[in-house]
C-alpha distance (Angstrom), angle and dihedral (degrees) to the residues before:
residue distance angle dihedral
X1 . . .
X2 3.79 . .
X3 3.79 137.4 .
X4 3.78 135.8 -164.0
X5 3.77 105.4 -124.2
X6 3.82 103.1 171.5
X7 3.78 140.7 20.6
X8 3.79 137.2 -168.8
X9 3.81 134.0 -179.3
X10 3.81 139.6 -178.9
X11 3.76 118.7 -147.6
X12 3.82 108.3 -100.0
X13 3.80 108.2 -116.5
X14 3.80 143.1 122.2
X15 3.80 96.3 -68.3
X16 3.79 98.4 -171.2
X17 3.79 92.3 159.9
X18 3.82 96.3 50.2
X19 3.77 127.7 72.4
X20 3.79 127.0 -141.2
X21 3.81 93.4 -97.2
X22 3.81 92.3 44.9
X23 3.78 89.5 58.9
X24 3.78 93.1 44.3
X25 3.81 92.8 50.4
X26 3.78 92.4 48.4
X27 3.81 93.8 54.5
X28 3.84 94.7 38.9
X29 3.78 93.0 50.6
X30 3.78 90.7 53.3
X31 3.81 91.0 50.0
X32 3.80 93.3 48.3
X33 3.83 91.3 50.1
X34 3.78 90.7 47.3
X35 3.81 91.8 50.5
X36 3.79 95.8 44.0
X37 3.81 91.7 -149.3
X38 3.79 124.0 162.6
X39 3.77 100.4 -147.8
X40 3.78 143.1 13.7
X41 3.83 122.6 -142.0
X42 3.80 97.7 -171.6
X43 3.80 137.3 14.3
X44 3.82 112.4 -152.7
X45 3.81 115.4 -168.9
X46 3.83 120.6 -164.5
X47 3.77 117.2 -162.7
X48 3.79 138.0 142.4
X49 3.80 123.9 166.3
X50 3.82 92.6 36.1
X51 3.82 89.9 72.7
X52 3.79 88.3 67.5
X53 3.78 99.7 31.6
X54 3.79 100.3 42.0
X55 3.79 98.4 21.2
X56 3.81 97.7 -142.6
X57 3.80 115.2 147.0
X58 3.83 125.3 -169.3
X59 3.78 86.1 35.1
X60 3.78 96.1 167.5
X61 3.76 96.5 60.3
X62 3.77 93.6 46.5
X63 3.80 91.2 48.3
X64 3.78 90.2 50.0
X65 3.77 91.3 51.3
X66 3.80 91.7 46.9
X67 3.81 88.1 52.7
X68 3.84 89.8 53.8
X69 3.82 91.5 -114.7
X70 3.80 94.2 135.8
X71 3.74 112.7 -176.2
X72 3.80 94.3 17.0
X73 3.78 119.3 144.1
X74 3.76 107.8 -113.2
X75 3.81 136.3 -168.8
X76 3.81 131.8 -177.0
X77 3.83 119.5 -147.3
X78 3.79 127.2 -164.7
X79 3.80 125.4 -179.2
X80 3.83 102.5 146.7
X81 3.78 113.1 -112.9
X82 3.82 90.0 -8.1
X83 3.81 94.1 56.7
X84 3.82 94.4 111.3
X85 3.82 93.9 59.3
X86 3.80 91.4 39.8
X87 3.78 83.7 58.2
X88 3.80 90.3 51.6
X89 3.79 90.9 51.1
X90 3.80 87.8 54.4
X91 3.81 93.8 46.7
X92 3.83 93.3 43.8
X93 3.84 91.6 49.4
X94 3.80 91.8 50.9
X95 3.83 92.2 50.6
X96 3.80 99.3 37.9
X97 3.83 91.5 49.0
X98 3.78 92.2 51.4
X99 3.80 93.3 -116.4
X100 3.79 89.4 119.9
X101 3.76 137.8 22.5
X102 3.83 96.5 -157.2
X103 3.79 132.4 14.0
X104 3.78 127.7 -171.7
X105 3.83 111.0 -146.8
X106 3.82 115.5 -163.7
X107 3.80 124.1 -177.0
X108 3.81 115.5 -165.7
X109 3.79 137.0 162.3
X110 3.80 138.4 161.9
X111 3.77 119.7 -153.2
X112 3.83 100.7 166.7
X113 3.81 101.2 72.9
X114 3.83 87.8 100.4
X115 3.79 134.9 29.2
X116 3.81 116.9 -80.2
X117 3.82 94.5 -99.8
X118 3.79 93.1 54.7
X119 3.80 92.0 42.0
X120 3.81 91.8 54.1
X121 3.81 89.9 48.3
X122 3.81 89.0 54.8
X123 3.76 95.6 49.5
X124 3.79 92.2 51.4
X125 3.84 81.0 91.7
X126 3.79 87.0 78.6
X127 3.77 85.1 76.4
X128 3.84 125.8 61.3
X129 3.82 103.7 -72.3
X130 3.79 89.8 -154.7
X131 3.77 93.0 49.9
X132 3.82 127.2 20.1
X133 3.79 91.3 3.4
X134 3.79 90.5 57.1
X135 3.80 99.8 37.5
X136 3.77 86.7 44.7
X137 3.77 126.2 -164.4
X138 3.78 92.0 152.6
X139 3.80 133.0 -116.6
X140 3.77 92.0 -75.5
X141 3.80 90.7 49.9
X142 3.82 91.7 57.8
X143 3.82 90.3 45.2
X144 3.81 90.0 48.7
X145 3.79 93.0 54.1
X146 3.82 91.6 48.0
X147 3.83 92.7 47.0
X148 3.81 91.1 48.8
X149 3.83 89.9 50.0
X150 3.82 91.5 48.5
X151 3.78 93.6 49.5
X152 3.84 92.0 47.0
X153 3.83 96.0 44.5
X154 3.82 96.0 47.4
X155 3.76 103.5 27.0
X156 3.80 95.7 -118.3
X157 3.77 117.4 158.0
X158 3.78 126.4 -135.1
X159 3.81 95.0 -108.6
X160 3.83 92.7 54.1
X161 3.81 89.5 50.2
X162 3.83 88.4 55.3
X163 3.78 97.9 67.3
X164 3.82 94.8 85.2
X165 3.84 95.5 64.7
X166 3.82 90.9 42.9
X167 3.80 91.8 54.3
X168 3.84 92.0 43.7
X169 3.81 91.5 53.1
X170 3.82 91.4 47.9
X171 3.83 88.1 54.0
X172 3.76 95.3 44.8
X173 3.80 91.7 50.3
X174 3.82 86.8 71.4
X175 3.83 95.5 42.8
X176 3.84 113.8 92.5
X177 3.85 90.3 -160.7
X178 3.81 94.0 55.0
X179 3.79 124.8 107.8
X180 3.85 99.8 -149.7
X181 3.79 104.8 46.5
X182 3.82 100.0 169.9
X183 3.75 134.8 94.5
X184 3.80 126.7 -111.1
X185 3.81 131.8 -176.1
X186 3.77 126.2 -130.3
X187 3.81 87.7 -113.0
X188 3.82 90.8 56.0
X189 3.80 90.7 49.9
X190 3.78 92.4 51.6
X191 3.83 93.6 48.3
X192 3.79 98.5 41.7
X193 3.81 123.2 115.7
X194 3.82 109.7 -62.4
X195 3.80 118.1 -116.1
X196 3.80 98.2 176.0
X197 3.81 111.8 -14.9
X198 3.00 121.4 -77.6
X199 3.83 90.2 18.1
X200 3.80 113.0 83.1
X201 3.77 131.9 -167.7
X202 3.83 90.8 -94.1
X203 3.82 91.3 56.9
X204 3.83 90.8 64.7
X205 3.79 137.1 70.9
X206 3.79 123.1 -105.4
X207 3.82 124.3 -115.7
X208 3.80 111.0 -113.4
X209 3.79 145.8 143.5
X210 3.80 122.2 -109.9
X211 3.75 150.4 153.0
X212 3.80 133.0 -160.2
X213 3.79 131.6 174.7
X214 3.78 139.6 -166.7
X215 3.80 131.9 -171.8
X216 3.82 114.0 -134.7
X217 3.78 115.1 -163.3
X218 3.82 144.2 163.9
X219 3.78 89.3 -128.8
X220 3.85 108.8 105.0
X221 3.78 113.0 -112.6
X222 3.79 144.0 152.2
X223 3.81 99.2 -65.8
X224 3.78 122.7 43.6
X225 3.80 126.2 -162.4
X226 3.80 102.8 -129.4
X227 3.78 93.9 -175.7
X228 3.80 147.4 -31.4
X229 3.79 123.4 -148.6
X230 3.77 140.8 170.9
X231 3.76 142.2 -171.3
X232 3.81 137.1 -177.7
X233 3.77 124.5 -128.6
X234 3.79 139.5 -166.5
X235 3.82 110.8 -64.0
X236 3.82 95.8 -122.0
X237 3.85 136.9 32.3
X238 3.81 85.7 -130.1
X239 3.81 89.2 67.9
X240 3.82 94.6 54.8
X241 3.81 126.7 91.8
X242 3.79 86.6 -132.4
X243 3.82 111.6 27.3
X244 3.80 90.0 -162.2
X245 3.80 94.8 57.2
X246 3.81 118.5 85.6
X247 3.76 106.1 -146.3
X248 3.81 94.2 -177.7
X249 3.84 91.9 54.5
X250 3.82 92.0 47.8
X251 3.80 92.7 48.9
X252 3.78 95.2 45.7
X253 3.80 92.7 50.9
X254 3.84 92.6 44.1
X255 3.81 89.4 55.2
X256 3.80 87.2 63.9
X257 3.80 87.1 60.7
X258 3.80 94.7 -119.3
X259 3.81 123.8 152.8
X260 3.83 124.8 -155.6
X261 3.81 87.3 -99.5
X262 3.81 90.1 53.7
X263 3.78 90.3 50.5
X264 3.78 91.8 49.7
X265 3.81 88.2 54.4
X266 3.82 93.4 57.5
X267 3.79 110.2 106.7
X268 3.78 102.4 -151.0
X269 3.82 136.7 12.0
X270 3.78 135.8 -171.8
X271 3.79 107.0 -156.4
X272 3.80 135.0 -179.6
X273 3.81 107.6 -94.8
X274 3.81 102.2 163.4
X275 3.82 85.2 149.9
X276 3.81 130.1 15.3
X277 3.83 90.2 -110.5
X278 3.82 93.8 55.1
X279 3.79 90.5 58.1
X280 3.81 92.2 53.3
X281 3.78 91.5 44.6
X282 3.82 91.0 53.8
X283 3.81 92.9 48.6
X284 3.77 92.1 51.7
X285 3.80 94.3 41.4
X286 3.84 88.0 55.9
X287 3.80 90.5 49.5
X288 3.78 92.4 -122.2
X289 3.82 87.5 122.4
X290 3.78 125.2 28.2
X291 3.79 116.7 -114.5
X292 3.78 110.2 -70.2
X293 3.82 92.6 10.0
X294 3.81 105.5 89.7
X295 3.80 96.5 87.0
X296 3.82 91.6 44.4
X297 3.83 91.0 46.3
X298 3.76 92.0 54.0
X299 3.81 92.4 45.7
X300 3.81 86.9 55.5
X301 3.83 92.2 53.6
X302 3.80 103.4 -95.4
X303 3.83 118.3 142.9
X304 3.80 93.2 29.0
X305 3.82 129.0 107.4
X306 3.82 89.3 -101.3
X307 3.81 96.1 43.0
X308 3.79 140.6 65.3
X309 3.79 127.5 -79.9
X310 3.80 129.8 31.5
X311 3.82 114.5 -31.1
X312 3.77 105.3 -107.3
X313 3.83 122.8 -142.2
X314 3.79 100.5 -25.3
X315 3.83 84.3 176.6
X316 3.80 91.5 66.6
X317 3.80 92.2 -102.2
X318 3.79 126.5 -126.6
X319 3.79 86.2 -49.0
X320 3.82 97.0 66.5
X321 3.79 109.6 -2.0
X322 3.77 83.7 56.7
X323 3.81 137.6 -117.6
X324 3.80 116.1 -112.1
X325 3.82 87.9 176.8
X326 3.81 108.7 -133.1
X327 3.81 92.3 28.9
X328 3.82 96.5 52.2
X329 3.80 98.4 86.6
X330 3.81 90.6 54.4
X331 3.82 90.0 51.5
X332 3.78 88.4 52.7
X333 3.80 91.3 50.8
X334 3.80 93.2 48.3
X335 3.79 91.2 48.3
X336 3.81 95.7 49.0
X337 3.80 89.5 46.8
X338 3.79 89.8 54.2
X339 3.83 93.0 46.7
X340 3.81 89.1 54.0
X341 3.82 91.7 46.4
X342 3.80 89.8 47.8
X343 3.80 96.0 -126.1
X344 3.83 104.0 102.8
X345 3.84 106.4 131.7
X346 3.83 95.4 -143.0
X347 3.81 132.6 53.7
X348 3.80 107.8 -0.4
X349 3.80 120.8 -126.9
X350 3.79 95.8 -172.5
X351 3.78 116.8 -159.1
X352 3.80 95.4 10.1
X353 3.80 111.1 163.9
X354 3.78 104.3 168.9
X355 3.79 128.6 40.4
X356 3.78 136.5 178.6
X357 3.79 135.7 -160.6
X358 3.81 122.3 -158.0
X359 3.84 119.3 -172.1
X360 3.75 130.0 170.6
X361 3.80 141.6 172.4
X362 3.77 122.9 -117.7
X363 3.82 109.5 -33.8
X364 3.77 95.6 -25.3
X365 3.82 106.6 -52.1
X366 3.82 83.5 139.7
X367 3.79 135.2 0.2
X368 3.81 134.0 -164.7
X369 3.77 129.0 -168.5
X370 3.81 134.8 -174.2
X371 3.79 128.9 -166.9
X372 3.82 117.9 -152.9
X373 3.82 129.1 -169.2
X374 3.80 129.8 -161.9
X375 3.82 108.6 -129.4
């Protein structure tokens, strides 16, 4: 068994004056103080785009040294956008197996070392470099095709699709760690600058730097890790029988042994909403919304603090909290832990007992999920 005993986060932003290790140390130091632990057996560092933008290899050992943890065992984990939860799977396995008593998990990435055009070129490697990454229409292009298909198949108009970003921005406005702390309306989302019609600028995540950390330990605490699972999927939506169904997400969640009723009983979730369409695809893949209903359900108030169903992304999600790629999963873990402890400084999810994190790479080439329980 394993618990999360401490968390730390840096506000996602364009941290031009801070290096990769500066950000990692800031978040890790917060987590270690929060946990109040005496020693660390392993340091696990999750990162992705920084390997190309900053160029630092063996990041875990250098981060450990920078933290003053001389002699610590250290491991680096990379799984694209899902690196943070891949790091949790590593940390959880070490603790649950008895190989370690306490593991510090740090997620860190910098995306602002280059201009946005160059940065997006670099992160095309999140997609299959011999497929979509080679015949490249870009992340937004793939999302645009999927959103167009969704709207056509289910008769959903552009304004209804726009409620997800509006809700995410409303949540992020209250989150001191979020990058985009301002409100937008569904009308503004729909009329924003097009990226790949019908996807607009406000349907996509912002580029930013960030670091988050959690301490995973065998010592019983307030938030227990019930389970962590993962699954791979086909590399492209074009290869799937249903391009709007995320097989990797469905399989990862099923391996936790959860039914639709179990999922409906979860109080709060942080899910991977790199684009508006990916959020709706996840909700329908989980069966929380019927096919073609997720956008309409949200527009009618579901998945909010005032509505029915699990509260989705009270942090603002990748959309508005921000998405520092390899660090994002650790942000999600820290946030859900704080919701369950009742001390998150943003949108309140009072009385939450069960929380879930869902992270994936690209459009489902892999997916990771973690289930947390307040003790």
